[in-house]
Backbone as a ProteinNet text record, in pm:
[ID]
protein_1_A
[PRIMARY]
MTYRRGRVWWISYVDAEGRRHREATHARTKAEAEELLRAIRSRIDRQRRGLEPVTRNPERHTVRSLVEWALKKKARTKNAHSLGLTLRAHVVGTFADTRIEDVTGPRVRVWLDERQHEAGLADATVNRLRAYLSGVFSLGAAVPPGGQRRRAAGSGDRGPP
[TERTIARY]
590.5	743.5	860.3	863.8	914.4	1097.8	1190.4	1319.8	1348.4	1509	1577.2	1710	1752.3	1832.6	1871.9	2042.8	2039.7	1961	1866.3	1831.7	1642.4	1614.2	1493.9	1409.9	1317.8	1211.8	1150.2	1167.4	1081	964.8	914.3	805.1	790.1	715.5	733.4	609.2	514	363.4	351	269.8	212.9	67.3	36.4	-69.6	-204.8	-379.2	-435	-423.5	-374	-346	-218.4	-111.2	-14	113.6	77.8	247.4	303.6	424.4	539.5	562.7	525	621.9	681.3	775.5	893.5	872.9	857.8	868.4	968.8	980.6	1010.7	923.2	955.7	908.4	922.6	834.7	838.3	866.3	827.3	828.3	956.4	903.1	1084.4	1115.5	995.2	1042.1	961.7	1027.7	945.1	821.8	811.8	634.2	501	589.7	513	455	625.7	589.8	562.2	558.7	441.4	291.7	223.6	124	65.5	170	151.9	132.3	237.7	179	86	22.2	-74.8	-256.5	-210.1	-311	-298.4	-190	-215.7	-258.5	-245.5	-238.3	-400.9	-490.3	-607.5	-717.3	-624.7	-668.9	-680.1	-598.4	-523.8	-617.1	-665.6	-787	-901.2	-976.7	-1064.4	-1114.8	-1005.9	-999.1	-1031.2	-935.1	-942.4	-1066.9	-1138.4	-1299.2	-1402.8	-1322.1	-1448.2	-1492.2	-1451.8	-1513.4	-1497.4	-1429.6	-1370.4	-1254.7	-1261.4	-1262.7	-1076.9	-1027.7	-826.4	-880	-810.3	-777.8	-586	-567.6	-405.3	-456.4	-588.3	-606.3	-755.8	-701.7	-773.7	-799.7	-808.9	-817.2	-917.1	-903.3	-1002.4	-918.6	-831.8	-766.9	-872	-877.3	-877.2	-759.2	-838.6	-725.6	-725.7	-732.5	-762.5	-627.2	-650.5	-604.4	-476.5	-462.8	-326.2	-274.3	-317.6	-240.4	-198.2	-303.4	-275.2	-124.8	-138.1	-17.3	120.6	140.7	257.7	282.1	175	217.6	245.5	247.6	323.2	496	481.9	633.3	698.9	670.5	743	706.9	678.8	691.4	789.6	929.1	1046	1104.7	1068	1067.9	1152.3	1219.6	1200.1	1077.7	953.6	822.1	742.7	736.3	601.9	452.3	538.2	390.1	286.9	391.3	360.9	276	381.8	290.4	132.2	164.5	12.7	-134.3	-67.3	-162.9	-222.2	-138.8	-191.5	-266.4	-201.4	-239.1	-405.4	-380.3	-519.9	-619.9	-614.1	-682.6	-732.9	-639.9	-680.2	-706.5	-576.2	-622.8	-751.1	-726.1	-853.1	-936.3	-973.3	-1095.7	-1173.4	-1137.1	-1199.9	-1214.7	-1051.1	-1056.8	-1047.5	-1115	-1118.4	-1175.9	-1237.3	-1295.5	-1333.2	-1264.7	-1231	-1107.4	-1166.9	-1076.6	-963.7	-850.1	-692.2	-751.1	-784.9	-734	-848.9	-933.2	-1003.7	-992.6	-834.7	-826.3	-690.9	-729.5	-686.8	-593.6	-499.2	-449.5	-502.6	-646.6	-700.9	-869.7	-901.6	-947.5	-861.5	-726.7	-627.9	-638.9	-582	-590.3	-689.3	-791	-963.1	-1002.6	-937.2	-960.5	-862.4	-680.9	-641.6	-672.8	-703.8	-781.9	-911.2	-991.9	-1114.7	-1042.8	-958.5	-882.6	-833.6	-761.1	-713.4	-837.6	-890.4	-1013.1	-1101.1	-1125.2	-1265.8	-1202.4	-1009.2	-997.4	-853.4	-834.5	-746.2	-613.9	-567.8	-441.9	-316.8	-240.9	-112.6	-51	9	43.6	140.4	234	281.7	217.5	107.1	110.8	3.8	-51.1	-73.8	45.8	82.9	239.4	267.7	286.6	342.4	264.3	111	-25.5	-1.2	28.7	45.7	153.8	276.7	396.5	316.8	269.5	284.3	205	57.4	-27.4	91.4	144.7	202.2	334.7	398.7	470.1	427.6	254.1	174.5	177.7	161.2	90.7	196	386.9	501.6	557.9	523.6	519.2	437.2	336.9	225.3	240.3	309.8	299	451.1	495.5	688.2	612.8	508.4	486.8	368.5	379.3	179.3	158.3	30.6	-151.7	-23.8	-11.7	-9.9	136.4	226.9	333.5	488.8	561.8	693.7	703.5	887	863.4	1018.6	923.2	961.3	1116.7	1142.2	1282.7	1366.6	1382.3	1439.1	1331.7	1365.8	1281.6	1330.5	1249.6	1313.7	1317.3	1268.6	1266.9	1204	1073.2	997.7	809.6	894.6	781.4	691.9	553.1	432.7	329.7	245.5	158.6	57.1	-3.3	-117	-243.4	-267.7	-346.1	-439.9
769.1	729.8	613.8	530	436.4	444.5	385.6	347.4	185.4	246.4	129	142	113.2	79.1	-42.6	-98.1	-220.7	-275.6	-410.2	-548.9	-482	-368.9	-352.1	-234.6	-256.4	-119.6	-90.4	42.1	151.8	238.6	226.2	326.7	496.9	560.3	711.4	765.4	818.4	911.2	964.9	1037.8	1110.4	1062.5	1060.3	1047	1108.4	1086.2	1123.7	1229.5	1208.1	1361.3	1428.5	1432.8	1485.4	1451.8	1370.9	1245.1	1204.4	1219.8	1131.2	1023.5	944.4	788.6	710	635	586.4	403.6	315.2	185.7	125.6	-33.8	-91.5	-193.1	-219	-344.7	-492.4	-558.9	-693.2	-708.5	-602	-640.1	-661	-765.2	-789.4	-703.3	-641.3	-550.2	-441.4	-355.2	-220.9	-198.7	-291.8	-273.3	-306.8	-410.1	-461.6	-351.8	-295.9	-188.9	-57.6	-47.8	31.2	57.7	-88.7	-148.2	-139.6	-154.2	-165.8	11.3	81.9	246	313.6	245.8	319.5	252.5	103.2	55.5	167.7	184.7	309.1	428.3	487.2	592.8	651.8	484.5	509.5	492.1	418.2	448.4	575.4	638.2	723.4	853.4	818.1	926.3	917.2	771.3	780.2	797.5	829.7	894.8	997.5	1069.5	1208.4	1283.7	1167.1	1204	1204.2	1111.3	1022.7	958.6	902.5	746.1	642.2	654.3	547	601.8	563.4	631.2	639.5	778.3	719	713.9	607.6	479.3	452.8	445.9	396.1	254.1	220.3	140.5	29.2	6.1	-36.3	-225.9	-280.1	-439.5	-406.1	-305.2	-266.7	-333.8	-361.8	-416.5	-355.9	-431.6	-358.3	-382.1	-324.8	-302.7	-468.4	-545	-679	-747.4	-725.8	-815.5	-742.5	-647.6	-531.9	-605.2	-598.7	-632.4	-766.1	-927.2	-998.7	-1039.1	-932.2	-929.9	-935.8	-779.5	-760.4	-858.8	-878.3	-993.8	-1105.6	-1183.6	-1260.1	-1278.5	-1110.2	-1086.8	-1039.9	-1040.5	-957.5	-1130.5	-1252	-1361.2	-1396.3	-1389.8	-1439.2	-1326.8	-1206.2	-1102.5	-1149.1	-1107	-1144	-1098.4	-954.3	-974.4	-997.8	-1073.9	-1091	-1154.1	-1238.1	-1276.4	-1177.3	-1083.5	-974.7	-847.2	-832.9	-751	-825.2	-929.8	-1002.2	-934.1	-1028.8	-1038.3	-874	-770.4	-626	-564.7	-581.1	-556.8	-615.6	-708.7	-773.1	-756	-711.2	-688.6	-555.5	-462.4	-343	-234.4	-256.3	-230	-325.1	-445	-510.8	-486.4	-504.7	-513	-382.7	-264	-163.6	-144.6	-99.5	-103.6	-188.5	-361.2	-465.9	-411.9	-377.2	-390.5	-283.7	-192.6	-42.6	-17.1	54.2	49.2	101.6	60.3	101.8	278.1	301	474.7	530.3	468	514.5	582.8	521.2	539.2	667.1	751.3	869.7	916.9	1016.4	1082.4	1088	1248.4	1221.3	1095	1091.9	916.8	892.4	832.6	805.1	796.4	944.3	1012.6	998.3	1042.1	1059.4	880.6	787.7	641.4	643.6	696.2	685.9	746.8	867.2	919.3	873.8	763.1	722.5	599.6	493.5	407.9	414.1	518.2	607.6	586	697.2	710.2	606.5	492.3	411.2	307.3	218.9	159.9	157	262.8	330.6	302.4	303.8	291.6	371.8	310.3	421.5	499.5	615.5	671.9	603.4	528.3	432	302.8	294	220.3	230.2	381.1	445.4	490.6	547.1	546.9	428.4	284.1	164.7	131.2	145.8	106.2	233.8	334.2	415	398	330.3	317.1	147	60.2	2.5	-9.2	74.1	58.2	160.8	227.8	347.3	243.2	109.5	49.5	-25.3	-57.3	-197.7	-117.1	55.3	132.2	134.3	182.3	210.5	74.6	-4.7	-220.2	-190.6	-180.5	-200.6	-70.5	68.2	151.8	99.5	8.4	-35.3	-94	-153.6	-264.9	-229.9	-192.8	-145.6	-282.6	-247.2	-373.9	-432.7	-574	-681.3	-657.7	-539.1	-517.4	-569.7	-491.4	-597.4	-430.1	-430.5	-365.9	-230.5	-125	25.4	-7.5	24.8	-1	-87.3	-234.7	-317.8	-386.2	-336.6	-403.3	-495.1	-606.6	-709	-868.8	-770	-864.3	-956.3	-956.8	-1056.3	-1068.3	-949.4	-936.8	-844	-915.2	-886.5	-813.4	-731.1	-640.6	-746.5	-677.9	-740.9	-866.9	-976.6	-1077.7	-1000.2
-2253	-2324.1	-2306.4	-2345.8	-2338.8	-2321.9	-2276	-2308.7	-2223.9	-2288.9	-2229.4	-2133.4	-2081.6	-1974.7	-1983	-1995.3	-2042.6	-2148	-2016.6	-2103	-2095.5	-1996	-1928.7	-2006.8	-2049.3	-2076.8	-1988.8	-1965.9	-1894.2	-1904.5	-1835.4	-1904.8	-1820.5	-1890.5	-1811.8	-1831.6	-1742.9	-1762.9	-1657.3	-1696.5	-1558.1	-1494.3	-1389	-1295	-1310.8	-1289.9	-1291.1	-1185.2	-1044.7	-961.8	-1032.8	-1142.2	-1149.5	-1129.2	-1060.9	-1055	-1160.7	-1160.6	-1223.1	-1194.5	-1301.5	-1248.5	-1379.1	-1298.7	-1421.3	-1369.6	-1448.8	-1358.5	-1463.6	-1471.2	-1533.3	-1571.5	-1663.8	-1681.8	-1735.2	-1765.9	-1771.8	-1929	-2039.1	-2143.9	-2220.2	-2358.7	-2388.4	-2495.5	-2597.8	-2658.4	-2657.9	-2753.2	-2747	-2797.9	-2835.1	-2901.5	-2768.2	-2689.7	-2560.4	-2455.5	-2467.2	-2328.8	-2369.2	-2533.7	-2549.6	-2547	-2559.6	-2530.6	-2376.5	-2268.8	-2211.7	-2189.4	-2188.4	-2174.3	-2216.2	-2332.3	-2407.4	-2275.3	-2196.3	-2197.3	-2023.9	-1978.7	-1895.7	-1893.6	-1971.4	-2033	-2031.1	-2139.2	-2141.8	-2004.6	-1868.6	-1765.8	-1707.1	-1692.4	-1670.8	-1696.1	-1914.1	-1915.7	-1857.6	-1900.5	-1793	-1656.7	-1612.3	-1414.9	-1455.5	-1518	-1575.4	-1616.9	-1700.7	-1712.6	-1600.9	-1537.8	-1396.6	-1437	-1536.1	-1567.6	-1466.6	-1422.6	-1312.1	-1219.9	-1107.2	-995.4	-965.3	-938.8	-894.8	-747.1	-804.4	-636.2	-670.9	-555.4	-531.3	-449.8	-438.3	-424.3	-512.3	-608.7	-656.5	-681.1	-587.9	-515.9	-414.2	-398	-256.6	-122.1	-106.5	10	107.9	198.3	349.6	447.5	550.2	686	766.2	739.4	796.3	704.1	574.9	476.9	428.3	492.2	519.4	604.1	734	819.1	842	820	771.6	668.5	560.6	507	566.6	582.4	672.8	792	873.8	999.6	933.3	777.3	749.4	688.1	627.7	599.7	770.7	851.7	951	1053.9	1041.6	1099.4	1180.7	1100.8	1120.3	1204.8	1295.9	1416.4	1527.2	1600.2	1728.2	1808	1757.3	1774.8	1762	1654.6	1559.2	1605.9	1762.5	1800.4	1895.2	1997.5	2052	1912.4	1856.9	1713.3	1689.5	1634	1568.9	1714.7	1832.7	1942	1951.3	1925.1	1986	1832.6	1710.2	1572.9	1588	1551.9	1573.9	1671.4	1825.2	1931.5	1901.9	1888.1	1868.2	1735.2	1614	1492.4	1409.4	1378.3	1304.8	1343.5	1532.3	1580.6	1486.3	1502.1	1494.2	1351.5	1272.8	1109.7	985	1028.1	1028.6	862.3	824.6	660.3	609.2	657	633.5	502.6	409.8	313.5	308.4	237	360.9	336.5	192	190.7	240.5	357.5	388.3	608.1	586.7	675.7	726.5	727.5	731.5	866.5	845.5	980.1	1114.5	1061.6	1159	1221.3	1120.3	1208.7	1314.8	1273.1	1276.2	1449.9	1489	1630.2	1693.1	1608.6	1706.7	1760.1	1687.2	1739.8	1838.8	1830.3	1971.3	2069.2	2068.7	2180.7	2232	2180.6	2164.9	2271.7	2223.2	2263.3	2405.8	2427.3	2540.9	2652.5	2625.5	2781.1	2767.3	2680.6	2700.8	2717	2710.7	2745.5	2862.9	2883.9	2956	2923.3	2823.9	2775.2	2846.9	2852.8	2889.9	2730.6	2798.3	2701.6	2634.4	2635.4	2578.2	2485	2564.3	2480.3	2335.9	2359.4	2276.2	2154.2	2191.1	2100.3	2061.6	2094.8	2002.5	1914.8	1989.6	1844.1	1737.8	1771.8	1676.6	1544.6	1639.5	1583.7	1506.4	1526.8	1466.8	1322.7	1345.2	1255.8	1168.5	1184.8	1112.4	1001.3	1079.5	999	919.3	960.8	873.3	684.3	768.6	601.1	553.7	614.7	528.7	503.5	546.6	464.4	291.2	353.5	255.9	141.6	129.1	50.1	-19.5	23.9	-31.8	-110.7	-152	-242.2	-285.3	-438.3	-488.3	-477.4	-494.9	-513.2	-633.1	-598.7	-684.8	-753.7	-674.7	-748.5	-709.8	-739.9	-665.2	-583.3	-490.1	-412.6	-497.2	-392.9	-506.4	-483.1	-378.7	-298.7	-407.5	-380.9	-507.2	-634.7	-685.7	-767.1	-851.1	-891.4	-918.3	-810	-701	-573.3	-573.4	-638.3	-635.8	-480.5	-454.1	-297.3	-406.6	-334.8	-383.6	-285.3	-333.3	-177.5	-186.1	-41.5	19.4	-104.1	-1.3	-115	-175.4
[MASK]
+++++++++++++++++++++++++++++++++++++++++++++++++++++++++++++++++++++++++++++++++++++++++++++++++++++++++++++++++++++++++++++++++++++++++++++++++++++++++++++++++

């Protein structure tokens, strides 16, 4: 479905996993918005038929690229240096070339337990690692790959490289 709010054309569709999406487009006309919607629905149809993988990460970003992107976004914060050192030493070293969608809650819990026992990390350090990793993924989730921030449409903020 296409509709207009003010000067912006919006599209609405249900993805292959059954979730409804409403997105603002950069279309200038209703025909452009409908063409975009047709392309999206075509991709969803291919996903439902098993001809195309259903993924939230079509660009196949890795944890390394997500962490580096997040560190660039946080470069001017007070704790950016220590955050970068910690993430690069612990997270990137383990999950470097792992695709983002392959990092699951159970996998992170096992990794944190292993890090605590093998490296003798304190409980506070483990909690900090969990918080840092969660923050990186939360920041990445707010920006769909190649898209604009969901919370502030039109901000021009791009997803991981």
